[in-house]
C-alpha positions as CSV (number, residue, x, y, z in Angstrom):
1,X,75.8,73.7,106.8
2,X,76.8,76.8,104.8
3,X,77.9,78.9,107.9
4,X,80.3,76.2,109.2
5,X,81.7,75.5,105.7
6,X,82.3,79.2,105.2
7,X,84.1,79.4,108.6
8,X,86.2,76.4,107.9
9,X,87.2,77.9,104.4
10,X,88.2,81.1,106.0
11,X,90.1,79.4,108.6
12,X,91.9,77.3,106.1
13,X,92.7,80.2,104.0
14,X,94.1,82.0,106.9
15,X,96.1,79.0,107.9
16,X,97.7,78.8,104.4
17,X,98.3,82.5,104.5
18,X,100.4,82.3,107.7
19,X,102.3,79.1,106.5
20,X,103.1,81.0,103.2
21,X,104.3,83.9,105.4
22,X,106.6,81.7,107.5
23,X,107.8,80.1,104.3
24,X,108.7,83.4,102.7
25,X,110.6,84.6,105.8
26,X,112.5,81.2,106.0
27,X,113.4,81.5,102.3
28,X,114.8,85.2,102.8
29,X,116.4,84.3,106.0
30,X,118.4,81.3,104.9
31,X,120.6,83.0,102.4
32,X,121.0,86.0,104.7
33,X,122.1,84.0,107.7
34,X,124.6,82.1,105.2
35,X,125.9,85.7,104.1
36,X,126.3,86.9,107.5
37,X,127.9,83.8,108.9
38,X,130.6,83.9,106.0
39,X,131.3,87.6,106.5
40,X,134.1,88.8,108.9
41,X,135.6,92.3,108.7
42,X,139.1,91.6,110.1
43,X,142.3,90.4,108.4
44,X,141.5,87.5,106.3
45,X,137.7,88.0,106.1
46,X,136.9,85.1,108.2
47,X,138.0,82.6,105.6
48,X,140.9,80.0,105.9
49,X,143.3,81.4,103.3
50,X,146.7,80.8,101.9
51,X,149.1,77.7,101.5
52,X,151.1,75.6,104.0
53,X,153.5,73.9,101.5
54,X,152.9,70.2,101.3
55,X,150.9,70.4,104.4
56,X,148.2,72.7,102.9
57,X,145.4,70.0,103.2
58,X,146.7,68.7,106.6
59,X,145.4,70.0,109.9
60,X,147.8,71.8,112.1
61,X,148.2,69.9,115.5
62,X,146.2,71.3,118.4
63,X,148.0,73.3,121.0
64,X,147.4,74.8,124.4
65,X,146.4,78.0,122.7
66,X,144.2,76.5,120.2
67,X,143.1,73.1,121.6
68,X,140.4,72.6,119.0
69,X,140.9,72.0,115.2
70,X,141.9,74.7,112.7
71,X,139.5,75.2,109.8
72,X,140.6,74.0,106.3
73,X,142.1,76.3,103.8
74,X,139.1,77.2,101.4
75,X,141.1,80.0,99.7
76,X,144.2,78.6,98.4
77,X,146.2,78.4,95.2
78,X,147.6,74.8,96.2
79,X,146.3,71.6,94.6
80,X,145.8,68.4,96.7
81,X,148.8,66.3,96.5
82,X,151.2,69.0,95.1
83,X,154.0,70.2,97.2
84,X,154.8,73.8,97.9
85,X,152.7,76.9,97.0
86,X,150.8,76.4,93.8
87,X,150.2,78.9,91.1
88,X,147.1,81.2,90.9
89,X,144.1,79.6,89.4
90,X,142.4,81.2,86.6
91,X,139.1,81.6,88.4
92,X,140.7,82.9,91.5
93,X,140.6,79.6,93.7
94,X,138.9,77.0,91.5
95,X,136.4,74.7,93.1
96,X,137.0,76.1,96.6
97,X,136.5,79.7,95.2
98,X,136.1,82.3,97.9
99,X,133.6,80.8,100.4
100,X,134.5,77.1,99.8
101,X,132.5,74.1,98.9
102,X,130.1,74.2,101.8
103,X,129.1,77.8,101.4
104,X,128.9,77.4,97.7
105,X,126.5,74.6,97.9
106,X,124.5,75.9,100.6
107,X,124.2,79.3,99.2
108,X,123.2,77.9,95.8
109,X,120.5,75.8,97.4
110,X,119.1,78.7,99.3
111,X,119.1,80.8,96.2
112,X,117.3,78.3,94.3
113,X,114.6,77.8,96.9
114,X,114.3,81.7,97.1
115,X,114.3,82.1,93.3
116,X,111.6,79.3,92.9
117,X,109.4,80.9,95.5
118,X,109.7,84.5,94.3
119,X,108.9,83.5,90.7
120,X,105.9,81.6,92.0
121,X,104.5,84.7,93.7
122,X,105.3,86.9,90.5
123,X,103.3,84.6,88.2
124,X,100.3,84.4,90.6
125,X,100.8,81.0,92.1
126,X,101.7,81.9,95.5
127,X,105.0,81.4,97.3
128,X,104.7,77.6,96.8
129,X,102.0,77.1,94.4
130,X,100.8,73.6,93.9
131,X,101.9,72.5,97.4
132,X,98.1,72.5,98.5
133,X,98.2,72.8,102.3
134,X,100.0,72.5,105.6
135,X,101.3,69.1,105.1
136,X,102.9,69.7,101.9
137,X,104.8,72.8,103.5
138,X,106.0,70.7,106.2
139,X,107.1,68.1,103.5
140,X,109.0,70.8,101.7
141,X,110.8,71.7,104.9
142,X,111.6,68.2,105.4
143,X,112.9,67.9,102.1
144,X,115.2,70.9,102.7
145,X,116.5,69.3,105.9
146,X,117.3,66.1,104.0
147,X,119.2,67.9,101.1
148,X,121.2,69.9,103.8
149,X,122.2,66.6,105.5
150,X,123.2,65.0,102.2
151,X,125.3,68.2,101.3
152,X,127.0,68.1,104.7
153,X,127.9,64.3,104.1
154,X,129.1,65.1,100.7
155,X,131.3,67.9,102.1
156,X,132.7,65.5,104.7
157,X,133.4,62.9,102.1
158,X,135.2,65.4,99.8
159,X,137.5,66.7,102.7
160,X,138.4,63.1,103.8
161,X,139.2,62.1,100.2
162,X,141.4,65.1,99.5
163,X,143.2,65.0,102.9
164,X,146.6,63.0,102.9
165,X,146.6,60.2,105.1
166,X,149.4,61.6,107.1
167,X,147.3,64.5,108.2
168,X,145.9,62.8,111.3
169,X,148.5,59.9,111.5
170,X,149.9,61.6,114.8
171,X,152.0,64.7,115.8
172,X,155.1,65.6,114.0
173,X,158.3,63.9,114.7
174,X,160.5,65.2,117.4
175,X,163.7,66.9,116.1
176,X,167.1,67.5,117.6
177,X,166.2,71.3,117.9
178,X,163.1,70.9,120.0
179,X,163.1,72.9,123.2
180,X,160.4,71.7,125.3
181,X,158.6,74.2,127.6
182,X,160.4,77.0,125.9
183,X,158.8,80.4,126.6
184,X,159.4,84.0,125.6
185,X,158.4,87.4,127.0
186,X,155.9,87.6,124.3
187,X,153.8,84.7,125.6
188,X,154.8,82.3,123.1
189,X,155.8,78.7,124.1
190,X,155.7,75.0,122.7
191,X,152.3,73.7,123.1
192,X,151.4,70.1,124.1
193,X,151.2,69.2,120.4
194,X,154.3,71.0,119.4
195,X,157.4,69.1,118.4
196,X,159.0,69.6,115.1
197,X,162.2,68.9,113.2
198,X,162.8,72.6,112.6
199,X,164.2,74.6,115.4
200,X,162.5,77.7,116.2
201,X,164.5,80.4,118.0
202,X,163.3,83.2,120.3
203,X,164.0,85.7,117.4
204,X,161.5,83.9,115.2
205,X,158.8,84.2,117.9
206,X,159.6,88.0,118.1
207,X,159.2,88.0,114.3
208,X,155.9,86.4,114.5
209,X,154.5,88.7,117.1
210,X,155.8,91.7,115.0
211,X,154.2,90.6,111.8
212,X,150.8,90.1,113.7
213,X,150.8,93.8,114.5
214,X,152.3,95.0,111.4
215,X,149.9,93.0,109.0
216,X,147.0,94.4,111.1
217,X,148.2,97.9,110.6
218,X,149.0,97.7,106.9
219,X,145.4,96.2,106.5
220,X,143.9,99.1,108.4
221,X,145.8,101.5,106.3
222,X,144.9,99.6,103.1
223,X,148.6,99.7,102.4
224,X,149.1,97.1,99.8
225,X,152.6,97.9,99.1
226,X,153.4,97.3,102.7
227,X,151.5,94.0,102.6
228,X,153.8,92.8,99.8
229,X,156.7,93.0,102.3
230,X,154.8,91.2,105.0
231,X,153.0,88.3,103.1
232,X,153.3,86.0,100.3
233,X,151.9,87.1,96.9
234,X,149.0,84.6,97.4
235,X,148.0,86.2,100.8
236,X,148.3,89.7,99.3
237,X,146.0,88.8,96.6
238,X,143.3,87.6,99.1
239,X,143.7,90.6,101.4
240,X,143.6,93.0,98.3
241,X,140.5,91.3,97.1
242,X,138.9,91.8,100.6
243,X,139.9,95.6,100.5
244,X,138.3,95.9,97.2
245,X,135.2,94.4,98.6
246,X,135.0,96.9,101.4
247,X,135.6,99.7,99.0
248,X,132.6,98.5,96.9
249,X,130.6,98.6,100.2
250,X,132.0,102.1,100.9
251,X,133.4,101.0,104.2
252,X,136.8,100.6,105.6
253,X,137.9,98.1,108.3
254,X,140.1,99.5,111.0
255,X,141.9,97.3,113.6
256,X,143.9,98.7,116.4
257,X,145.4,98.0,119.9
258,X,146.6,94.6,118.7
259,X,148.0,92.6,121.6
260,X,149.2,89.0,121.7
261,X,148.0,87.3,124.7
262,X,149.2,83.7,124.2
263,X,150.8,81.9,121.5
264,X,152.5,78.5,120.9
265,X,154.0,76.6,118.1
266,X,151.9,74.0,116.3
267,X,154.4,72.7,114.0
268,X,157.5,73.7,112.2
269,X,159.2,72.0,109.1
270,X,161.5,72.6,106.2
271,X,160.8,71.7,102.6
272,X,163.9,72.0,100.4
273,X,165.3,75.6,101.0
274,X,162.0,76.9,102.6
275,X,161.0,76.9,106.2
276,X,157.4,76.8,107.6
277,X,156.1,77.6,111.0
278,X,152.4,77.3,112.0
279,X,151.7,79.1,115.2
280,X,148.5,79.3,117.3
281,X,148.0,82.9,118.5
282,X,145.3,84.2,120.8
283,X,145.2,88.0,120.6
284,X,142.9,91.0,121.4
285,X,142.2,93.9,119.1
286,X,139.7,96.6,118.5
287,X,137.9,95.7,115.3
288,X,135.5,98.1,113.7
289,X,134.2,99.0,110.3
290,X,133.6,102.6,109.3
291,X,131.6,104.5,106.6
292,X,134.3,105.9,104.3
293,X,132.4,109.2,103.9
294,X,131.3,110.0,107.3
295,X,133.6,107.9,109.4
296,X,130.5,106.5,111.3
297,X,131.0,103.1,112.7
298,X,128.5,100.6,110.9
299,X,130.0,97.3,112.4
300,X,132.2,96.3,115.1
301,X,132.8,97.8,118.6
302,X,135.3,100.1,120.3
303,X,135.6,97.2,123.0
304,X,138.6,94.9,122.3
305,X,137.7,91.4,121.2
306,X,139.7,88.3,121.6
307,X,140.6,86.1,118.5
308,X,142.3,82.7,118.2
309,X,143.7,81.7,115.0
310,X,146.5,79.7,113.5
311,X,148.9,81.7,111.3
312,X,151.4,80.0,109.1
313,X,154.7,81.7,108.4
314,X,157.1,81.0,105.4
315,X,160.8,81.8,105.0
316,X,162.9,81.0,102.0
317,X,166.5,80.2,103.1
318,X,168.3,83.4,104.1
319,X,165.1,85.5,103.9
320,X,162.8,86.8,106.3
321,X,159.4,85.4,107.5
322,X,156.2,86.2,105.7
323,X,152.5,85.3,106.4
324,X,151.7,82.4,104.1
325,X,148.3,81.1,105.6
326,X,145.7,82.1,108.0
327,X,143.2,79.8,109.6
328,X,140.3,80.3,112.1
329,X,140.0,77.6,114.9
330,X,136.8,75.7,116.1
């Protein structure tokens, strides 16, 4: 009957309109969520950055302070299999540039879907022209899910392929200088997974805590010259890039009231004339991002937040400790 057919047609059109609207929201939300998840204002920008000598692509052992796993270094000059700190890559990080393999692939996929949908709308074909109904929309969403799974599997395969076999072969060897149960006034101690051939003295722990505060202060003041005295040239490059990114957004990140709550040694070792120490640290700080012109807080809070990260320090023989790498924990 004509009336029923007209009603069915209107209902079908409304259904397709609703589904298209949902698809538009999803296509816009995916890259936005990715961008938000990869953004972090404090020192390091939420990225795993720097180098850990020959152990750059090895996971630091878990500790009491950081019982989970440290995220991989996705901003690094080092190359898999090469000892020591590598030279800067021409494109600022090569394959793992900035956000790493996962963010790059997922961001590219999201941008591709978004671009295809918007182009379809611009040329009059609708957000997903040619899909022809609700079942096709669900089919597209299923394909997106399958692609996501394939990408995650590829990421896991790539990480396993480029991680040295020794990375998960057990904890570091016990050396003659290990001081089991050592604790200092700053809350540092040797964690359950901490035993290493390089002896770490109380003065070293004091240096690590001091660097935590001084690097945060230099970052807040955007004092690049000071950062050069506290971190390796590689880490200074990443921090400077992040400062420039904040300037492009017309904001400045301020961290204050930094207080070490707990810390322990993950591993410490020597390569030639260079000493390395990876330390898990749980600390509190006030982290806020301000508008450069008005001083108005646009991100963050006046309330201190707790952070747990693994910081790796490097010390050439006879020199002082510097920040060499920074990793978030899971």
